[in-house]
N, CA, C and O of each residue as an XYZ file, in Angstrom:
452
protein
N       2.992     21.582     -1.411
C       1.599     21.321     -1.672
C       1.060     20.430     -0.561
O       1.679     19.427     -0.203
N      -0.066     20.792     -0.031
C      -0.660     20.057      1.078
C      -1.963     19.417      0.618
O      -2.945     20.109      0.350
N      -1.962     18.076      0.527
C      -3.181     17.369      0.160
C      -3.882     16.943      1.435
O      -3.291     16.272      2.282
N      -5.116     17.323      1.571
C      -5.884     16.986      2.767
C      -6.780     15.798      2.481
O      -7.497     15.773      1.481
N      -6.733     14.809      3.370
C      -7.593     13.645      3.223
C      -8.569     13.539      4.385
O      -9.145     12.477      4.622
N      -8.754     14.624      5.102
C      -9.603     14.619      6.281
C     -11.075     14.414      5.961
O     -11.834     13.958      6.817
N     -11.493     14.744      4.741
C     -12.908     14.637      4.392
C     -13.306     13.243      3.914
O     -14.452     13.028      3.520
N     -12.366     12.293      3.946
C     -12.674     10.955      3.464
C     -13.714     10.284      4.352
O     -13.687     10.418      5.576
N     -14.623      9.565      3.717
C     -15.719      8.937      4.443
C     -15.341      7.596      5.056
O     -15.863      7.228      6.109
N     -14.442      6.862      4.410
C     -14.077      5.537      4.899
C     -12.668      5.566      5.472
O     -11.881      6.449      5.131
N     -12.337      4.605      6.346
C     -11.003      4.580      6.927
C      -9.929      4.150      5.933
O      -8.744      4.361      6.192
N     -10.308      3.555      4.807
C      -9.345      3.139      3.790
C      -9.265      4.208      2.701
O     -10.278      4.799      2.326
N      -8.067      4.450      2.203
C      -7.864      5.403      1.119
C      -7.840      4.619     -0.186
O      -6.974      3.767     -0.381
N      -8.785      4.900     -1.082
C      -8.906      4.154     -2.333
C      -8.286      4.924     -3.494
O      -8.002      6.117     -3.393
N      -8.084      4.200     -4.613
C      -7.569      4.859     -5.811
C      -8.547      5.924     -6.293
O      -8.131      6.988     -6.751
N      -9.836      5.643     -6.192
C     -10.844      6.620     -6.615
C     -10.754      7.885     -5.769
O     -10.898      8.991     -6.289
N     -10.516      7.728     -4.466
C     -10.379      8.893     -3.593
C      -9.098      9.667     -3.898
O      -9.093     10.896     -3.839
N      -8.014      8.963     -4.224
C      -6.778      9.651     -4.615
C      -7.007     10.474     -5.881
O      -6.562     11.617     -5.975
N      -7.703      9.887     -6.853
C      -8.006     10.606     -8.093
C      -8.874     11.828     -7.803
O      -8.666     12.890     -8.390
N      -9.842     11.684     -6.902
C     -10.705     12.805     -6.522
C      -9.887     13.929     -5.871
O     -10.139     15.108     -6.119
N      -8.906     13.557     -5.038
C      -8.045     14.559     -4.408
C      -7.213     15.313     -5.451
O      -7.041     16.527     -5.345
N      -6.699     14.602     -6.453
C      -5.959     15.268     -7.526
C      -6.868     16.235     -8.282
O      -6.465     17.347     -8.624
N      -8.089     15.799     -8.536
C      -9.050     16.649     -9.228
C      -9.351     17.907     -8.420
O      -9.307     19.014     -8.956
N      -9.658     17.739     -7.123
C     -10.066     18.868     -6.283
C      -8.920     19.810     -5.936
O      -9.094     21.028     -5.948
N      -7.760     19.263     -5.630
C      -6.711     20.094     -5.043
C      -5.605     20.494     -6.012
O      -4.862     21.437     -5.742
N      -5.485     19.794     -7.133
C      -4.439     20.162     -8.090
C      -5.041     20.762     -9.348
O      -4.396     21.555    -10.034
N      -6.282     20.383     -9.651
C      -6.947     20.970    -10.810
C      -6.908     20.117    -12.056
O      -7.335     20.570    -13.118
N      -6.408     18.891    -11.962
C      -6.474     18.005    -13.118
C      -7.932     17.631    -13.341
O      -8.728     17.616    -12.401
N      -8.282     17.325    -14.601
C      -9.659     16.880    -14.787
C      -9.779     15.445    -14.274
O      -8.773     14.783    -14.021
N     -11.018     14.971    -14.121
C     -11.233     13.663    -13.482
C     -10.594     12.529    -14.273
O     -10.054     11.596    -13.680
N     -10.644     12.592    -15.576
C     -10.049     11.532    -16.407
C      -8.538     11.517    -16.250
O      -7.945     10.450    -16.093
N      -7.901     12.694    -16.290
C      -6.444     12.778    -16.106
C      -6.045     12.286    -14.720
O      -5.033     11.600    -14.573
N      -6.822     12.626    -13.715
C      -6.538     12.207    -12.350
C      -6.562     10.685    -12.231
O      -5.653     10.082    -11.661
N      -7.620     10.071    -12.780
C      -7.738      8.617    -12.726
C      -6.601      7.957    -13.493
O      -6.012      6.985    -13.019
N      -6.287      8.482    -14.683
C      -5.213      7.918    -15.499
C      -3.860      8.026    -14.791
O      -3.044      7.108    -14.874
N      -3.620      9.143    -14.095
C      -2.355      9.333    -13.397
C      -2.218      8.340    -12.236
O      -1.153      7.751    -12.047
N      -3.276      8.159    -11.471
C      -3.253      7.216    -10.356
C      -3.056      5.796    -10.882
O      -2.243      5.043    -10.346
N      -3.797      5.427    -11.932
C      -3.655      4.089    -12.511
C      -2.242      3.867    -13.040
O      -1.665      2.800    -12.830
N      -1.679      4.861    -13.725
C      -0.322      4.738    -14.267
C       0.700      4.578    -13.146
O       1.641      3.795    -13.272
N       0.523      5.307    -12.062
C       1.429      5.226    -10.918
C       1.448      3.806    -10.343
O       2.515      3.227    -10.139
N       0.266      3.254    -10.084
C       0.199      1.921     -9.499
C       0.595      0.831    -10.496
O       1.171     -0.184    -10.103
N       0.293      1.030    -11.775
C       0.726      0.076    -12.802
C       2.251      0.032    -12.888
O       2.840     -1.036    -13.054
N       2.880      1.195    -12.773
C       4.342      1.269    -12.815
C       4.955      0.532    -11.627
O       5.928     -0.204    -11.788
N       4.396      0.723    -10.448
C       4.886      0.019     -9.255
C       4.696     -1.487     -9.430
O       5.620     -2.263     -9.186
N       3.501     -1.899     -9.851
C       3.205     -3.322    -10.011
C       4.114     -3.970    -11.053
O       4.652     -5.051    -10.811
N       4.292     -3.334    -12.195
C       5.114     -3.938    -13.245
C       6.573     -4.023    -12.814
O       7.266     -4.978    -13.163
N       7.035     -3.052    -12.073
C       8.406     -3.091    -11.562
C       8.586     -4.255    -10.585
O       9.604     -4.945    -10.621
N       7.605     -4.469     -9.720
C       7.669     -5.580     -8.764
C       7.582     -6.926     -9.484
O       8.289     -7.866     -9.122
N       6.721     -7.028    -10.500
C       6.587     -8.267    -11.268
C       7.912     -8.623    -11.936
O       8.266     -9.799    -12.029
N       8.647     -7.609    -12.403
C       9.953     -7.841    -13.025
C      11.023     -8.215    -12.010
O      12.133     -8.588    -12.389
N      10.701     -8.119    -10.719
C      11.659     -8.482     -9.683
C      12.442     -7.320     -9.120
O      13.387     -7.515     -8.355
N      12.058     -6.106     -9.493
C      12.753     -4.914     -9.007
C      12.084     -4.379     -7.744
O      10.858     -4.390     -7.629
N      12.889     -3.915     -6.807
C      12.354     -3.257     -5.623
C      11.890     -1.852     -6.001
O      12.395     -1.265     -6.958
N      10.932     -1.318     -5.253
C      10.431      0.043     -5.480
C      10.689      0.840     -4.213
O      10.219      0.483     -3.133
N      11.448      1.931     -4.360
C      11.781      2.779     -3.218
C      11.159      4.150     -3.423
O      11.436      4.826     -4.414
N      10.320      4.554     -2.483
C       9.681      5.869     -2.536
C      10.220      6.663     -1.357
O       9.861      6.410     -0.207
N      11.082      7.622     -1.653
C      11.744      8.399     -0.623
C      10.732      9.054      0.302
O       9.762      9.660     -0.152
N      10.964      8.927      1.595
C      10.087      9.527      2.591
C       8.841      8.711      2.872
O       8.041      9.084      3.729
N       8.662      7.600      2.163
C       7.485      6.758      2.367
C       7.894      5.340      2.748
O       7.543      4.861      3.826
N       8.634      4.668      1.870
C       9.078      3.318      2.196
C       9.513      2.533      0.981
O       9.583      3.058     -0.130
N       9.806      1.255      1.214
C      10.299      0.356      0.171
C       9.374     -0.839      0.013
O       8.950     -1.451      0.993
N       9.069     -1.158     -1.233
C       8.365     -2.385     -1.572
C       9.436     -3.326     -2.099
O      10.169     -2.976     -3.024
N       9.534     -4.508     -1.524
C      10.573     -5.442     -1.938
C       9.956     -6.791     -2.272
O       8.971     -7.215     -1.668
N      10.565     -7.457     -3.256
C      10.168     -8.812     -3.624
C      11.038     -9.764     -2.817
O      12.258     -9.618     -2.755
N      10.385    -10.739     -2.204
C      11.095    -11.740     -1.411
C      10.665    -13.112     -1.923
O       9.478    -13.366     -2.126
N      11.630    -13.981     -2.126
C      11.332    -15.331     -2.569
C      11.306    -16.236     -1.348
O      12.283    -16.326     -0.604
N      10.182    -16.899     -1.154
C      10.033    -17.819     -0.034
C      10.248    -19.243     -0.538
O       9.706    -19.635     -1.572
N      11.027    -19.993      0.184
C      11.346    -21.365     -0.191
C      10.150    -22.281      0.076
O       9.286    -21.966      0.895
N      10.111    -23.418     -0.624
C       9.040    -24.374     -0.318
C       9.231    -24.908      1.105
O      10.351    -24.991      1.611
N       8.117    -25.264      1.731
C       8.214    -25.751      3.104
C       7.039    -26.673      3.398
O       6.015    -26.632      2.716
N       7.202    -27.498      4.413
C       6.070    -28.346      4.787
C       5.039    -27.529      5.549
O       5.386    -26.640      6.326
N       3.783    -27.835      5.322
C       2.698    -27.161      6.023
C       1.738    -28.193      6.583
O       1.954    -29.398      6.447
N       0.689    -27.715      7.206
C      -0.274    -28.628      7.809
C      -1.669    -28.037      7.653
O      -1.880    -26.852      7.910
N      -2.611    -28.859      7.235
C      -4.004    -28.450      7.148
C      -4.525    -28.341      8.580
O      -4.549    -29.342      9.296
N      -4.946    -27.138      9.018
C      -5.364    -26.981     10.409
C      -6.626    -27.782     10.775
O      -6.817    -28.133     11.939
N      -7.481    -28.070      9.792
C      -8.695    -28.835     10.068
C      -8.429    -30.321     10.274
O      -8.926    -30.946     11.211
N      -7.611    -30.871      9.346
C      -7.409    -32.319      9.375
C      -6.084    -32.731     10.008
O      -5.914    -33.880     10.414
N      -5.142    -31.783     10.089
C      -3.820    -32.115     10.607
C      -2.938    -32.772      9.560
O      -1.798    -33.139      9.844
N      -3.465    -32.924      8.345
C      -2.729    -33.570      7.259
C      -1.568    -32.692      6.803
O      -1.721    -31.480      6.650
N      -0.411    -33.307      6.588
C       0.761    -32.579      6.089
C       0.560    -32.274      4.610
O       0.199    -33.155      3.831
N       0.799    -31.014      4.227
C       0.698    -30.613      2.827
C       1.904    -29.747      2.484
O       2.342    -28.946      3.309
N       2.444    -29.897      1.280
C       3.588    -29.060      0.904
C       3.125    -27.662      0.495
O       2.099    -27.507     -0.167
N       3.889    -26.656      0.893
C       3.631    -25.274      0.472
C       4.685    -24.942     -0.567
O       5.882    -25.035     -0.295
N       4.246    -24.554     -1.755
C       5.154    -24.293     -2.872
C       5.991    -23.037     -2.643
O       5.626    -22.166     -1.853
N       7.109    -22.960     -3.340
C       7.930    -21.742     -3.339
C       7.122    -20.630     -3.987
O       6.350    -20.878     -4.914
N       7.294    -19.418     -3.509
C       6.536    -18.302     -4.075
C       7.269    -16.990     -3.823
O       8.168    -16.898     -2.987
N       6.852    -15.994     -4.571
C       7.385    -14.644     -4.376
C       6.315    -13.817     -3.681
O       5.134    -13.908     -4.014
N       6.735    -13.011     -2.713
C       5.807    -12.148     -1.996
C       6.353    -10.730     -1.978
O       7.556    -10.511     -2.119
N       5.457     -9.776     -1.805
C       5.844     -8.373     -1.696
C       5.838     -7.998     -0.217
O       4.882     -8.288      0.503
N       6.901     -7.359      0.222
C       6.942     -6.836      1.583
C       7.078     -5.319      1.505
O       7.621     -4.778      0.542
N       6.578     -4.648      2.533
C       6.689     -3.195      2.607
C       7.393     -2.830      3.898
O       7.046     -3.330      4.968
N       8.380     -1.959      3.797
C       9.072     -1.450      4.967
C       8.948      0.071      4.943
O       9.415      0.725      4.010
N       8.327      0.618      5.959
C       8.129      2.063      6.036
C       9.471      2.771      6.256
O      10.364      2.245      6.921
N       9.591      3.967      5.687
C      10.799      4.765      5.894
C      10.806      5.336      7.310
O       9.783      5.363      7.995
N      11.976      5.787      7.726
C      12.075      6.410      9.059
C      11.183      7.643      9.147
O      10.568      7.894     10.183
N      11.110      8.421      8.053
C      10.251      9.611      8.043
C       8.789      9.247      8.283
O       8.106      9.889      9.081
N       8.314      8.218      7.593
C       6.927      7.797      7.752
C       6.683      7.271      9.165
O       5.659      7.574      9.778
N       7.618      6.491      9.672
C       7.482      5.974     11.039
C       7.417      7.110     12.050
O       6.629      7.058     12.995
N       8.239      8.133     11.857
C       8.223      9.283     12.760
C       6.894     10.023     12.685
O       6.343     10.417     13.714
N       6.373     10.215     11.471
C       5.086     10.892     11.314
C       3.984     10.125     12.022
O       3.119     10.723     12.661
N       4.013      8.815     11.911
C       2.994      7.989     12.554
C       3.122      8.087     14.071
O       2.115      8.176     14.774
N       4.345      8.069     14.576
C       4.562      8.137     16.020
C       4.229      9.513     16.582
O       3.829      9.627     17.740
N       4.388     10.555     15.776
C       4.111     11.916     16.237
C       2.619     12.186     16.401
O       2.234     13.098     17.132
N       1.777     11.405     15.729
C       0.332     11.593     15.826
C      -0.161     11.004     17.139
O       0.261      9.917     17.536
N      -1.038     11.709     17.801
C      -1.630     11.201     19.039
C      -2.522     10.020     18.707
O      -3.257     10.055     17.720
N      -2.468      8.990     19.509
C      -3.303      7.807     19.289
C      -4.700      8.071     19.815
O      -4.886      8.413     20.983
N      -5.679      7.908     18.937
C      -7.078      8.048     19.319
C      -7.760      6.737     18.952
O      -7.890      6.431     17.767
N      -8.203      5.946     19.944
C      -8.864      4.679     19.612
C     -10.073      4.912     18.705
O     -10.794      5.899     18.856
N     -10.284      3.994     17.763
C     -11.376      4.136     16.790
C     -12.732      4.282     17.462
O     -13.609      4.962     16.930
N     -12.921      3.665     18.605
C     -14.233      3.738     19.257
C     -14.521      5.147     19.802
O     -15.665      5.461     20.131
N     -13.489      5.992     19.898
C     -13.691      7.350     20.393
C     -13.909      8.370     19.289
O     -14.247      9.523     19.555
N     -13.710      7.932     18.025
C     -13.906      8.845     16.911
C     -15.385      9.050     16.665
O     -16.185      8.143     16.893
N     -15.759     10.241     16.198
C     -17.187     10.512     15.943
C     -17.698      9.732     14.757
O     -18.872      9.842     14.406
């Protein structure tokens, strides 16, 4: 199945646009499309919140990383401030995705119509 996103108006791909693509190209109704997209992202988010990594074959890995507390500095005042420990999400693209990106010819944004 080939989903085309060439008709998108903005450079960012939104959940609403993904739902529209499901509606147009797969035939789901608009409500089912929106619910499917929301369920997909809710599943990823809840898995990450629980501390589990998310691996999407051919796309990449979302991983939870725990950052230790560290000293920081207010750039305006130069005052030392502590930065608390926190969890962050990192994304690492798969080799397949990296290859697809590299195979595309680079066209600077200023040259696009």
